[in-house]
PDB file with SEQRES, HELIX, SHEET and CRYST1 records, atoms N, CA, C and O in Angstrom:
SEQRES   1 A   80  MET THR ILE LEU ALA VAL ILE GLY PHE CYS ILE VAL LEU          
SEQRES   2 A   80  LEU VAL LEU ALA PHE LEU LEU PRO ARG LEU SER ARG PRO          
SEQRES   3 A   80  VAL GLU ARG GLY GLY SER LYS VAL LEU GLY VAL GLY GLN          
SEQRES   4 A   80  ARG ALA GLY ALA LYS ALA PRO GLY PRO LEU GLY ARG LEU          
SEQRES   5 A   80  LEU GLN LYS PRO PHE SER LYS SER ARG LYS ALA VAL HIS          
SEQRES   6 A   80  LYS SER GLY SER ALA GLY ARG ARG GLY ARG ALA LYS THR          
SEQRES   7 A   80  PRO PHE                                                      
HELIX    1 AA1 THR A    2  LEU A   19  1                                  18    
HELIX    2 AA2 PRO A   21  ALA A   43  1                                  23    
HELIX    3 AA3 PRO A   48  LYS A   77  1                                  30    
CRYST1    1.000    1.000    1.000  90.00  90.00  90.00 P 1           1          
ATOM      1  N   MET A   1       6.050   4.805  -1.717  1.00  0.00           N  
ATOM      2  CA  MET A   1       6.439   3.535  -1.143  1.00  0.00           C  
ATOM      3  C   MET A   1       5.250   2.847  -0.466  1.00  0.00           C  
ATOM      4  O   MET A   1       5.057   1.639  -0.605  1.00  0.00           O  
ATOM      5  N   THR A   2       4.471   3.623   0.257  1.00  0.00           N  
ATOM      6  CA  THR A   2       3.305   3.055   0.940  1.00  0.00           C  
ATOM      7  C   THR A   2       2.272   2.562  -0.070  1.00  0.00           C  
ATOM      8  O   THR A   2       1.625   1.533   0.126  1.00  0.00           O  
ATOM      9  N   ILE A   3       2.137   3.320  -1.145  1.00  0.00           N  
ATOM     10  CA  ILE A   3       1.167   2.929  -2.175  1.00  0.00           C  
ATOM     11  C   ILE A   3       1.554   1.592  -2.785  1.00  0.00           C  
ATOM     12  O   ILE A   3       0.695   0.743  -3.021  1.00  0.00           O  
ATOM     13  N   LEU A   4       2.841   1.403  -3.041  1.00  0.00           N  
ATOM     14  CA  LEU A   4       3.302   0.134  -3.604  1.00  0.00           C  
ATOM     15  C   LEU A   4       3.097  -1.014  -2.621  1.00  0.00           C  
ATOM     16  O   LEU A   4       2.789  -2.134  -3.028  1.00  0.00           O  
ATOM     17  N   ALA A   5       3.266  -0.741  -1.339  1.00  0.00           N  
ATOM     18  CA  ALA A   5       3.049  -1.780  -0.335  1.00  0.00           C  
ATOM     19  C   ALA A   5       1.581  -2.190  -0.290  1.00  0.00           C  
ATOM     20  O   ALA A   5       1.275  -3.378  -0.184  1.00  0.00           O  
ATOM     21  N   VAL A   6       0.684  -1.238  -0.367  1.00  0.00           N  
ATOM     22  CA  VAL A   6      -0.752  -1.545  -0.344  1.00  0.00           C  
ATOM     23  C   VAL A   6      -1.146  -2.301  -1.608  1.00  0.00           C  
ATOM     24  O   VAL A   6      -1.920  -3.256  -1.542  1.00  0.00           O  
ATOM     25  N   ILE A   7      -0.627  -1.889  -2.744  1.00  0.00           N  
ATOM     26  CA  ILE A   7      -0.928  -2.585  -3.999  1.00  0.00           C  
ATOM     27  C   ILE A   7      -0.402  -4.013  -3.959  1.00  0.00           C  
ATOM     28  O   ILE A   7      -1.087  -4.947  -4.375  1.00  0.00           O  
ATOM     29  N   GLY A   8       0.816  -4.177  -3.459  1.00  0.00           N  
ATOM     30  CA  GLY A   8       1.385  -5.519  -3.336  1.00  0.00           C  
ATOM     31  C   GLY A   8       0.581  -6.399  -2.393  1.00  0.00           C  
ATOM     32  O   GLY A   8       0.342  -7.571  -2.682  1.00  0.00           O  
ATOM     33  N   PHE A   9       0.163  -5.834  -1.265  1.00  0.00           N  
ATOM     34  CA  PHE A   9      -0.652  -6.586  -0.315  1.00  0.00           C  
ATOM     35  C   PHE A   9      -1.979  -6.991  -0.943  1.00  0.00           C  
ATOM     36  O   PHE A   9      -2.450  -8.107  -0.729  1.00  0.00           O  
ATOM     37  N   CYS A  10      -2.582  -6.096  -1.713  1.00  0.00           N  
ATOM     38  CA  CYS A  10      -3.856  -6.414  -2.368  1.00  0.00           C  
ATOM     39  C   CYS A  10      -3.687  -7.549  -3.377  1.00  0.00           C  
ATOM     40  O   CYS A  10      -4.549  -8.421  -3.483  1.00  0.00           O  
ATOM     41  N   ILE A  11      -2.597  -7.539  -4.103  1.00  0.00           N  
ATOM     42  CA  ILE A  11      -2.354  -8.603  -5.088  1.00  0.00           C  
ATOM     43  C   ILE A  11      -2.133  -9.940  -4.392  1.00  0.00           C  
ATOM     44  O   ILE A  11      -2.678 -10.962  -4.810  1.00  0.00           O  
ATOM     45  N   VAL A  12      -1.330  -9.930  -3.329  1.00  0.00           N  
ATOM     46  CA  VAL A  12      -1.104 -11.169  -2.567  1.00  0.00           C  
ATOM     47  C   VAL A  12      -2.414 -11.663  -1.979  1.00  0.00           C  
ATOM     48  O   VAL A  12      -2.686 -12.863  -2.009  1.00  0.00           O  
ATOM     49  N   LEU A  13      -3.218 -10.777  -1.452  1.00  0.00           N  
ATOM     50  CA  LEU A  13      -4.502 -11.156  -0.863  1.00  0.00           C  
ATOM     51  C   LEU A  13      -5.449 -11.705  -1.928  1.00  0.00           C  
ATOM     52  O   LEU A  13      -6.175 -12.664  -1.669  1.00  0.00           O  
ATOM     53  N   LEU A  14      -5.453 -11.115  -3.110  1.00  0.00           N  
ATOM     54  CA  LEU A  14      -6.296 -11.602  -4.194  1.00  0.00           C  
ATOM     55  C   LEU A  14      -5.942 -13.036  -4.562  1.00  0.00           C  
ATOM     56  O   LEU A  14      -6.826 -13.879  -4.714  1.00  0.00           O  
ATOM     57  N   VAL A  15      -4.651 -13.313  -4.705  1.00  0.00           N  
ATOM     58  CA  VAL A  15      -4.204 -14.664  -5.050  1.00  0.00           C  
ATOM     59  C   VAL A  15      -4.508 -15.634  -3.908  1.00  0.00           C  
ATOM     60  O   VAL A  15      -4.965 -16.753  -4.141  1.00  0.00           O  
ATOM     61  N   LEU A  16      -4.251 -15.198  -2.678  1.00  0.00           N  
ATOM     62  CA  LEU A  16      -4.518 -16.057  -1.528  1.00  0.00           C  
ATOM     63  C   LEU A  16      -6.012 -16.352  -1.399  1.00  0.00           C  
ATOM     64  O   LEU A  16      -6.399 -17.479  -1.092  1.00  0.00           O  
ATOM     65  N   ALA A  17      -6.842 -15.347  -1.632  1.00  0.00           N  
ATOM     66  CA  ALA A  17      -8.290 -15.548  -1.535  1.00  0.00           C  
ATOM     67  C   ALA A  17      -8.789 -16.484  -2.623  1.00  0.00           C  
ATOM     68  O   ALA A  17      -9.762 -17.210  -2.417  1.00  0.00           O  
ATOM     69  N   PHE A  18      -8.141 -16.476  -3.762  1.00  0.00           N  
ATOM     70  CA  PHE A  18      -8.556 -17.384  -4.836  1.00  0.00           C  
ATOM     71  C   PHE A  18      -8.117 -18.813  -4.532  1.00  0.00           C  
ATOM     72  O   PHE A  18      -8.876 -19.756  -4.756  1.00  0.00           O  
ATOM     73  N   LEU A  19      -6.898 -18.976  -4.024  1.00  0.00           N  
ATOM     74  CA  LEU A  19      -6.381 -20.319  -3.788  1.00  0.00           C  
ATOM     75  C   LEU A  19      -6.863 -20.914  -2.460  1.00  0.00           C  
ATOM     76  O   LEU A  19      -7.228 -22.088  -2.407  1.00  0.00           O  
ATOM     77  N   LEU A  20      -6.865 -20.121  -1.402  1.00  0.00           N  
ATOM     78  CA  LEU A  20      -7.245 -20.590  -0.069  1.00  0.00           C  
ATOM     79  C   LEU A  20      -8.225 -19.612   0.570  1.00  0.00           C  
ATOM     80  O   LEU A  20      -7.820 -18.796   1.398  1.00  0.00           O  
ATOM     81  N   PRO A  21      -9.498 -19.675   0.207  1.00  0.00           N  
ATOM     82  CA  PRO A  21     -10.462 -18.670   0.668  1.00  0.00           C  
ATOM     83  C   PRO A  21     -10.601 -18.568   2.187  1.00  0.00           C  
ATOM     84  O   PRO A  21     -10.750 -17.469   2.721  1.00  0.00           O  
ATOM     85  N   ARG A  22     -10.553 -19.689   2.879  1.00  0.00           N  
ATOM     86  CA  ARG A  22     -10.723 -19.646   4.333  1.00  0.00           C  
ATOM     87  C   ARG A  22      -9.533 -19.013   5.028  1.00  0.00           C  
ATOM     88  O   ARG A  22      -9.694 -18.333   6.041  1.00  0.00           O  
ATOM     89  N   LEU A  23      -8.356 -19.228   4.502  1.00  0.00           N  
ATOM     90  CA  LEU A  23      -7.155 -18.662   5.123  1.00  0.00           C  
ATOM     91  C   LEU A  23      -6.953 -17.199   4.766  1.00  0.00           C  
ATOM     92  O   LEU A  23      -6.129 -16.523   5.381  1.00  0.00           O  
ATOM     93  N   SER A  24      -7.685 -16.705   3.792  1.00  0.00           N  
ATOM     94  CA  SER A  24      -7.502 -15.311   3.394  1.00  0.00           C  
ATOM     95  C   SER A  24      -8.224 -14.339   4.326  1.00  0.00           C  
ATOM     96  O   SER A  24      -7.857 -13.165   4.390  1.00  0.00           O  
ATOM     97  N   ARG A  25      -9.226 -14.800   5.037  1.00  0.00           N  
ATOM     98  CA  ARG A  25      -9.982 -13.892   5.919  1.00  0.00           C  
ATOM     99  C   ARG A  25      -9.132 -13.317   7.052  1.00  0.00           C  
ATOM    100  O   ARG A  25      -9.173 -12.107   7.271  1.00  0.00           O  
ATOM    101  N   PRO A  26      -8.357 -14.138   7.788  1.00  0.00           N  
ATOM    102  CA  PRO A  26      -7.522 -13.533   8.840  1.00  0.00           C  
ATOM    103  C   PRO A  26      -6.462 -12.585   8.287  1.00  0.00           C  
ATOM    104  O   PRO A  26      -6.124 -11.587   8.924  1.00  0.00           O  
ATOM    105  N   VAL A  27      -5.942 -12.894   7.112  1.00  0.00           N  
ATOM    106  CA  VAL A  27      -4.956 -12.009   6.488  1.00  0.00           C  
ATOM    107  C   VAL A  27      -5.613 -10.677   6.127  1.00  0.00           C  
ATOM    108  O   VAL A  27      -5.024  -9.615   6.328  1.00  0.00           O  
ATOM    109  N   GLU A  28      -6.818 -10.737   5.601  1.00  0.00           N  
ATOM    110  CA  GLU A  28      -7.552  -9.522   5.257  1.00  0.00           C  
ATOM    111  C   GLU A  28      -7.844  -8.691   6.507  1.00  0.00           C  
ATOM    112  O   GLU A  28      -7.680  -7.471   6.498  1.00  0.00           O  
ATOM    113  N   ARG A  29      -8.275  -9.351   7.576  1.00  0.00           N  
ATOM    114  CA  ARG A  29      -8.556  -8.635   8.820  1.00  0.00           C  
ATOM    115  C   ARG A  29      -7.302  -8.010   9.412  1.00  0.00           C  
ATOM    116  O   ARG A  29      -7.353  -6.911   9.965  1.00  0.00           O  
ATOM    117  N   GLY A  30      -6.168  -8.712   9.296  1.00  0.00           N  
ATOM    118  CA  GLY A  30      -4.913  -8.166   9.796  1.00  0.00           C  
ATOM    119  C   GLY A  30      -4.487  -6.925   9.035  1.00  0.00           C  
ATOM    120  O   GLY A  30      -4.046  -5.944   9.635  1.00  0.00           O  
ATOM    121  N   GLY A  31      -4.615  -6.964   7.717  1.00  0.00           N  
ATOM    122  CA  GLY A  31      -4.287  -5.786   6.914  1.00  0.00           C  
ATOM    123  C   GLY A  31      -5.218  -4.627   7.205  1.00  0.00           C  
ATOM    124  O   GLY A  31      -4.795  -3.471   7.241  1.00  0.00           O  
ATOM    125  N   SER A  32      -6.476  -4.937   7.409  1.00  0.00           N  
ATOM    126  CA  SER A  32      -7.442  -3.895   7.720  1.00  0.00           C  
ATOM    127  C   SER A  32      -7.160  -3.279   9.088  1.00  0.00           C  
ATOM    128  O   SER A  32      -7.344  -2.079   9.289  1.00  0.00           O  
ATOM    129  N   LYS A  33      -6.714  -4.110  10.021  1.00  0.00           N  
ATOM    130  CA  LYS A  33      -6.416  -3.621  11.363  1.00  0.00           C  
ATOM    131  C   LYS A  33      -5.228  -2.654  11.333  1.00  0.00           C  
ATOM    132  O   LYS A  33      -5.246  -1.620  12.000  1.00  0.00           O  
ATOM    133  N   VAL A  34      -4.208  -2.995  10.565  1.00  0.00           N  
ATOM    134  CA  VAL A  34      -3.028  -2.131  10.456  1.00  0.00           C  
ATOM    135  C   VAL A  34      -3.406  -0.796   9.819  1.00  0.00           C  
ATOM    136  O   VAL A  34      -2.978   0.262  10.283  1.00  0.00           O  
ATOM    137  N   LEU A  35      -4.195  -0.846   8.773  1.00  0.00           N  
ATOM    138  CA  LEU A  35      -4.616   0.395   8.118  1.00  0.00           C  
ATOM    139  C   LEU A  35      -5.574   1.186   9.002  1.00  0.00           C  
ATOM    140  O   LEU A  35      -5.619   2.414   8.922  1.00  0.00           O  
ATOM    141  N   GLY A  36      -6.334   0.499   9.839  1.00  0.00           N  
ATOM    142  CA  GLY A  36      -7.235   1.183  10.757  1.00  0.00           C  
ATOM    143  C   GLY A  36      -6.486   2.001  11.795  1.00  0.00           C  
ATOM    144  O   GLY A  36      -6.962   3.052  12.225  1.00  0.00           O  
ATOM    145  N   VAL A  37      -5.312   1.521  12.200  1.00  0.00           N  
ATOM    146  CA  VAL A  37      -4.499   2.273  13.156  1.00  0.00           C  
ATOM    147  C   VAL A  37      -4.070   3.600  12.533  1.00  0.00           C  
ATOM    148  O   VAL A  37      -4.137   4.649  13.175  1.00  0.00           O  
ATOM    149  N   GLY A  38      -3.632   3.543  11.282  1.00  0.00           N  
ATOM    150  CA  GLY A  38      -3.249   4.774  10.587  1.00  0.00           C  
ATOM    151  C   GLY A  38      -4.425   5.707  10.378  1.00  0.00           C  
ATOM    152  O   GLY A  38      -4.286   6.927  10.465  1.00  0.00           O  
ATOM    153  N   GLN A  39      -5.577   5.128  10.104  1.00  0.00           N  
ATOM    154  CA  GLN A  39      -6.771   5.941   9.896  1.00  0.00           C  
ATOM    155  C   GLN A  39      -7.175   6.653  11.177  1.00  0.00           C  
ATOM    156  O   GLN A  39      -7.528   7.832  11.153  1.00  0.00           O  
ATOM    157  N   ARG A  40      -7.123   5.944  12.285  1.00  0.00           N  
ATOM    158  CA  ARG A  40      -7.475   6.566  13.558  1.00  0.00           C  
ATOM    159  C   ARG A  40      -6.464   7.634  13.960  1.00  0.00           C  
ATOM    160  O   ARG A  40      -6.832   8.661  14.531  1.00  0.00           O  
ATOM    161  N   ALA A  41      -5.188   7.389  13.661  1.00  0.00           N  
ATOM    162  CA  ALA A  41      -4.162   8.385  13.984  1.00  0.00           C  
ATOM    163  C   ALA A  41      -4.353   9.649  13.147  1.00  0.00           C  
ATOM    164  O   ALA A  41      -4.192  10.759  13.654  1.00  0.00           O  
ATOM    165  N   GLY A  42      -4.692   9.485  11.881  1.00  0.00           N  
ATOM    166  CA  GLY A  42      -4.933  10.647  11.024  1.00  0.00           C  
ATOM    167  C   GLY A  42      -6.174  11.412  11.424  1.00  0.00           C  
ATOM    168  O   GLY A  42      -6.242  12.629  11.252  1.00  0.00           O  
ATOM    169  N   ALA A  43      -7.155  10.706  11.957  1.00  0.00           N  
ATOM    170  CA  ALA A  43      -8.412  11.352  12.337  1.00  0.00           C  
ATOM    171  C   ALA A  43      -8.260  12.229  13.565  1.00  0.00           C  
ATOM    172  O   ALA A  43      -9.128  13.057  13.840  1.00  0.00           O  
ATOM    173  N   LYS A  44      -7.173  12.065  14.309  1.00  0.00           N  
ATOM    174  CA  LYS A  44      -6.991  12.867  15.519  1.00  0.00           C  
ATOM    175  C   LYS A  44      -6.540  14.288  15.225  1.00  0.00           C  
ATOM    176  O   LYS A  44      -6.538  15.139  16.114  1.00  0.00           O  
ATOM    177  N   ALA A  45      -6.160  14.547  13.984  1.00  0.00           N  
ATOM    178  CA  ALA A  45      -5.800  15.913  13.613  1.00  0.00           C  
ATOM    179  C   ALA A  45      -7.070  16.767  13.619  1.00  0.00           C  
ATOM    180  O   ALA A  45      -8.155  16.257  13.339  1.00  0.00           O  
ATOM    181  N   PRO A  46      -6.951  18.035  13.929  1.00  0.00           N  
ATOM    182  CA  PRO A  46      -8.144  18.872  14.057  1.00  0.00           C  
ATOM    183  C   PRO A  46      -8.774  19.255  12.713  1.00  0.00           C  
ATOM    184  O   PRO A  46      -8.079  19.509  11.729  1.00  0.00           O  
ATOM    185  N   GLY A  47     -10.095  19.286  12.703  1.00  0.00           N  
ATOM    186  CA  GLY A  47     -10.873  19.838  11.594  1.00  0.00           C  
ATOM    187  C   GLY A  47     -10.726  19.106  10.275  1.00  0.00           C  
ATOM    188  O   GLY A  47     -10.624  17.880  10.239  1.00  0.00           O  
ATOM    189  N   PRO A  48     -10.716  19.871   9.191  1.00  0.00           N  
ATOM    190  CA  PRO A  48     -10.644  19.281   7.859  1.00  0.00           C  
ATOM    191  C   PRO A  48      -9.330  18.535   7.613  1.00  0.00           C  
ATOM    192  O   PRO A  48      -9.274  17.629   6.781  1.00  0.00           O  
ATOM    193  N   LEU A  49      -8.291  18.912   8.327  1.00  0.00           N  
ATOM    194  CA  LEU A  49      -7.012  18.219   8.170  1.00  0.00           C  
ATOM    195  C   LEU A  49      -7.128  16.762   8.604  1.00  0.00           C  
ATOM    196  O   LEU A  49      -6.513  15.884   7.999  1.00  0.00           O  
ATOM    197  N   GLY A  50      -7.905  16.501   9.638  1.00  0.00           N  
ATOM    198  CA  GLY A  50      -8.114  15.137  10.100  1.00  0.00           C  
ATOM    199  C   GLY A  50      -8.820  14.284   9.059  1.00  0.00           C  
ATOM    200  O   GLY A  50      -8.458  13.128   8.839  1.00  0.00           O  
ATOM    201  N   ARG A  51      -9.828  14.860   8.422  1.00  0.00           N  
ATOM    202  CA  ARG A  51     -10.526  14.114   7.368  1.00  0.00           C  
ATOM    203  C   ARG A  51      -9.606  13.871   6.180  1.00  0.00           C  
ATOM    204  O   ARG A  51      -9.674  12.822   5.540  1.00  0.00           O  
ATOM    205  N   LEU A  52      -8.754  14.834   5.890  1.00  0.00           N  
ATOM    206  CA  LEU A  52      -7.832  14.704   4.766  1.00  0.00           C  
ATOM    207  C   LEU A  52      -6.765  13.651   5.052  1.00  0.00           C  
ATOM    208  O   LEU A  52      -6.382  12.906   4.150  1.00  0.00           O  
ATOM    209  N   LEU A  53      -6.288  13.578   6.275  1.00  0.00           N  
ATOM    210  CA  LEU A  53      -5.234  12.626   6.615  1.00  0.00           C  
ATOM    211  C   LEU A  53      -5.741  11.194   6.756  1.00  0.00           C  
ATOM    212  O   LEU A  53      -4.972  10.252   6.561  1.00  0.00           O  
ATOM    213  N   GLN A  54      -7.005  11.012   7.086  1.00  0.00           N  
ATOM    214  CA  GLN A  54      -7.506   9.656   7.237  1.00  0.00           C  
ATOM    215  C   GLN A  54      -8.002   9.064   5.924  1.00  0.00           C  
ATOM    216  O   GLN A  54      -8.182   7.850   5.828  1.00  0.00           O  
ATOM    217  N   LYS A  55      -8.224   9.890   4.921  1.00  0.00           N  
ATOM    218  CA  LYS A  55      -8.795   9.413   3.662  1.00  0.00           C  
ATOM    219  C   LYS A  55      -7.934   8.364   2.947  1.00  0.00           C  
ATOM    220  O   LYS A  55      -8.494   7.376   2.471  1.00  0.00           O  
ATOM    221  N   PRO A  56      -6.596   8.520   2.842  1.00  0.00           N  
ATOM    222  CA  PRO A  56      -5.821   7.488   2.148  1.00  0.00           C  
ATOM    223  C   PRO A  56      -5.910   6.127   2.837  1.00  0.00           C  
ATOM    224  O   PRO A  56      -5.904   5.092   2.170  1.00  0.00           O  
ATOM    225  N   PHE A  57      -5.992   6.126   4.154  1.00  0.00           N  
ATOM    226  CA  PHE A  57      -6.080   4.863   4.870  1.00  0.00           C  
ATOM    227  C   PHE A  57      -7.445   4.210   4.666  1.00  0.00           C  
ATOM    228  O   PHE A  57      -7.535   2.987   4.557  1.00  0.00           O  
ATOM    229  N   SER A  58      -8.498   5.008   4.616  1.00  0.00           N  
ATOM    230  CA  SER A  58      -9.824   4.428   4.394  1.00  0.00           C  
ATOM    231  C   SER A  58      -9.940   3.885   2.968  1.00  0.00           C  
ATOM    232  O   SER A  58     -10.564   2.846   2.749  1.00  0.00           O  
ATOM    233  N   LYS A  59      -9.348   4.577   2.007  1.00  0.00           N  
ATOM    234  CA  LYS A  59      -9.368   4.078   0.628  1.00  0.00           C  
ATOM    235  C   LYS A  59      -8.559   2.788   0.514  1.00  0.00           C  
ATOM    236  O   LYS A  59      -8.933   1.881  -0.231  1.00  0.00           O  
ATOM    237  N   SER A  60      -7.453   2.706   1.250  1.00  0.00           N  
ATOM    238  CA  SER A  60      -6.634   1.498   1.220  1.00  0.00           C  
ATOM    239  C   SER A  60      -7.363   0.328   1.868  1.00  0.00           C  
ATOM    240  O   SER A  60      -7.281  -0.798   1.378  1.00  0.00           O  
ATOM    241  N   ARG A  61      -8.076   0.581   2.961  1.00  0.00           N  
ATOM    242  CA  ARG A  61      -8.865  -0.474   3.597  1.00  0.00           C  
ATOM    243  C   ARG A  61      -9.946  -0.981   2.641  1.00  0.00           C  
ATOM    244  O   ARG A  61     -10.211  -2.180   2.565  1.00  0.00           O  
ATOM    245  N   LYS A  62     -10.556  -0.060   1.924  1.00  0.00           N  
ATOM    246  CA  LYS A  62     -11.583  -0.437   0.959  1.00  0.00           C  
ATOM    247  C   LYS A  62     -10.989  -1.309  -0.145  1.00  0.00           C  
ATOM    248  O   LYS A  62     -11.614  -2.276  -0.580  1.00  0.00           O  
ATOM    249  N   ALA A  63      -9.780  -0.967  -0.599  1.00  0.00           N  
ATOM    250  CA  ALA A  63      -9.117  -1.747  -1.643  1.00  0.00           C  
ATOM    251  C   ALA A  63      -8.770  -3.142  -1.137  1.00  0.00           C  
ATOM    252  O   ALA A  63      -8.893  -4.114  -1.883  1.00  0.00           O  
ATOM    253  N   VAL A  64      -8.340  -3.257   0.113  1.00  0.00           N  
ATOM    254  CA  VAL A  64      -8.018  -4.563   0.686  1.00  0.00           C  
ATOM    255  C   VAL A  64      -9.270  -5.431   0.748  1.00  0.00           C  
ATOM    256  O   VAL A  64      -9.220  -6.610   0.394  1.00  0.00           O  
ATOM    257  N   HIS A  65     -10.378  -4.873   1.186  1.00  0.00           N  
ATOM    258  CA  HIS A  65     -11.618  -5.638   1.256  1.00  0.00           C  
ATOM    259  C   HIS A  65     -12.104  -6.041  -0.131  1.00  0.00           C  
ATOM    260  O   HIS A  65     -12.601  -7.152  -0.317  1.00  0.00           O  
ATOM    261  N   LYS A  66     -11.964  -5.152  -1.097  1.00  0.00           N  
ATOM    262  CA  LYS A  66     -12.413  -5.469  -2.458  1.00  0.00           C  
ATOM    263  C   LYS A  66     -11.581  -6.575  -3.083  1.00  0.00           C  
ATOM    264  O   LYS A  66     -12.125  -7.448  -3.760  1.00  0.00           O  
ATOM    265  N   SER A  67     -10.259  -6.555  -2.867  1.00  0.00           N  
ATOM    266  CA  SER A  67      -9.418  -7.574  -3.478  1.00  0.00           C  
ATOM    267  C   SER A  67      -9.669  -8.937  -2.838  1.00  0.00           C  
ATOM    268  O   SER A  67      -9.670  -9.955  -3.530  1.00  0.00           O  
ATOM    269  N   GLY A  68      -9.880  -8.964  -1.526  1.00  0.00           N  
ATOM    270  CA  GLY A  68     -10.187 -10.228  -0.873  1.00  0.00           C  
ATOM    271  C   GLY A  68     -11.510 -10.810  -1.335  1.00  0.00           C  
ATOM    272  O   GLY A  68     -11.609 -12.004  -1.620  1.00  0.00           O  
ATOM    273  N   SER A  69     -12.517  -9.968  -1.407  1.00  0.00           N  
ATOM    274  CA  SER A  69     -13.830 -10.473  -1.825  1.00  0.00           C  
ATOM    275  C   SER A  69     -13.831 -10.855  -3.303  1.00  0.00           C  
ATOM    276  O   SER A  69     -14.534 -11.785  -3.699  1.00  0.00           O  
ATOM    277  N   ALA A  70     -13.060 -10.156  -4.114  1.00  0.00           N  
ATOM    278  CA  ALA A  70     -12.984 -10.497  -5.542  1.00  0.00           C  
ATOM    279  C   ALA A  70     -12.332 -11.861  -5.731  1.00  0.00           C  
ATOM    280  O   ALA A  70     -12.768 -12.638  -6.581  1.00  0.00           O  
ATOM    281  N   GLY A  71     -11.309 -12.161  -4.963  1.00  0.00           N  
ATOM    282  CA  GLY A  71     -10.668 -13.469  -5.057  1.00  0.00           C  
ATOM    283  C   GLY A  71     -11.604 -14.589  -4.637  1.00  0.00           C  
ATOM    284  O   GLY A  71     -11.672 -15.630  -5.289  1.00  0.00           O  
ATOM    285  N   ARG A  72     -12.322 -14.369  -3.547  1.00  0.00           N  
ATOM    286  CA  ARG A  72     -13.267 -15.399  -3.098  1.00  0.00           C  
ATOM    287  C   ARG A  72     -14.431 -15.553  -4.068  1.00  0.00           C  
ATOM    288  O   ARG A  72     -14.917 -16.663  -4.284  1.00  0.00           O  
ATOM    289  N   ARG A  73     -14.879 -14.446  -4.652  1.00  0.00           N  
ATOM    290  CA  ARG A  73     -15.957 -14.508  -5.644  1.00  0.00           C  
ATOM    291  C   ARG A  73     -15.499 -15.250  -6.893  1.00  0.00           C  
ATOM    292  O   ARG A  73     -16.260 -16.032  -7.463  1.00  0.00           O  
ATOM    293  N   GLY A  74     -14.266 -15.012  -7.321  1.00  0.00           N  
ATOM    294  CA  GLY A  74     -13.726 -15.717  -8.479  1.00  0.00           C  
ATOM    295  C   GLY A  74     -13.580 -17.197  -8.215  1.00  0.00           C  
ATOM    296  O   GLY A  74     -13.826 -18.021  -9.096  1.00  0.00           O  
ATOM    297  N   ARG A  75     -13.180 -17.536  -7.004  1.00  0.00           N  
ATOM    298  CA  ARG A  75     -13.045 -18.949  -6.642  1.00  0.00           C  
ATOM    299  C   ARG A  75     -14.411 -19.628  -6.664  1.00  0.00           C  
ATOM    300  O   ARG A  75     -14.525 -20.778  -7.089  1.00  0.00           O  
ATOM    301  N   ALA A  76     -15.441 -18.927  -6.212  1.00  0.00           N  
ATOM    302  CA  ALA A  76     -16.784 -19.509  -6.172  1.00  0.00           C  
ATOM    303  C   ALA A  76     -17.325 -19.776  -7.573  1.00  0.00           C  
ATOM    304  O   ALA A  76     -18.178 -20.647  -7.747  1.00  0.00           O  
ATOM    305  N   LYS A  77     -16.846 -19.045  -8.568  1.00  0.00           N  
ATOM    306  CA  LYS A  77     -17.340 -19.218  -9.932  1.00  0.00           C  
ATOM    307  C   LYS A  77     -16.610 -20.321 -10.685  1.00  0.00           C  
ATOM    308  O   LYS A  77     -17.063 -20.730 -11.754  1.00  0.00           O  
ATOM    309  N   THR A  78     -15.491 -20.817 -10.155  1.00  0.00           N  
ATOM    310  CA  THR A  78     -14.752 -21.876 -10.857  1.00  0.00           C  
ATOM    311  C   THR A  78     -15.487 -23.199 -10.705  1.00  0.00           C  
ATOM    312  O   THR A  78     -16.157 -23.429  -9.698  1.00  0.00           O  
ATOM    313  N   PRO A  79     -15.365 -24.060 -11.693  1.00  0.00           N  
ATOM    314  CA  PRO A  79     -16.126 -25.311 -11.653  1.00  0.00           C  
ATOM    315  C   PRO A  79     -15.560 -26.354 -10.696  1.00  0.00           C  
ATOM    316  O   PRO A  79     -16.239 -27.345 -10.425  1.00  0.00           O  
ATOM    317  N   PHE A  80     -14.343 -26.178 -10.168  1.00  0.00           N  
ATOM    318  CA  PHE A  80     -13.780 -27.215  -9.298  1.00  0.00           C  
ATOM    319  C   PHE A  80     -13.899 -26.885  -7.860  1.00  0.00           C  
ATOM    320  O   PHE A  80     -13.469 -27.665  -7.010  1.00  0.00           O  
TER     321      PHE A  80                                                      
END                                                                             
């Protein structure tokens, strides 16, 4: 369920970044902030378990940043 939510958010962010690049930055930061809370909570577990629990959140944050930047990059390449 969480994976589908992250994928859906990335798709919405990609479309938003393509159509409204300036308005997509706060949305991207908000999504990153929410995932950062989960990442920090997972990191509080001791030892290797902490690294294992924070990894899905860091990968999701990376995906959010990539989809936002890809939308803005695509918008920059359009002729209009």
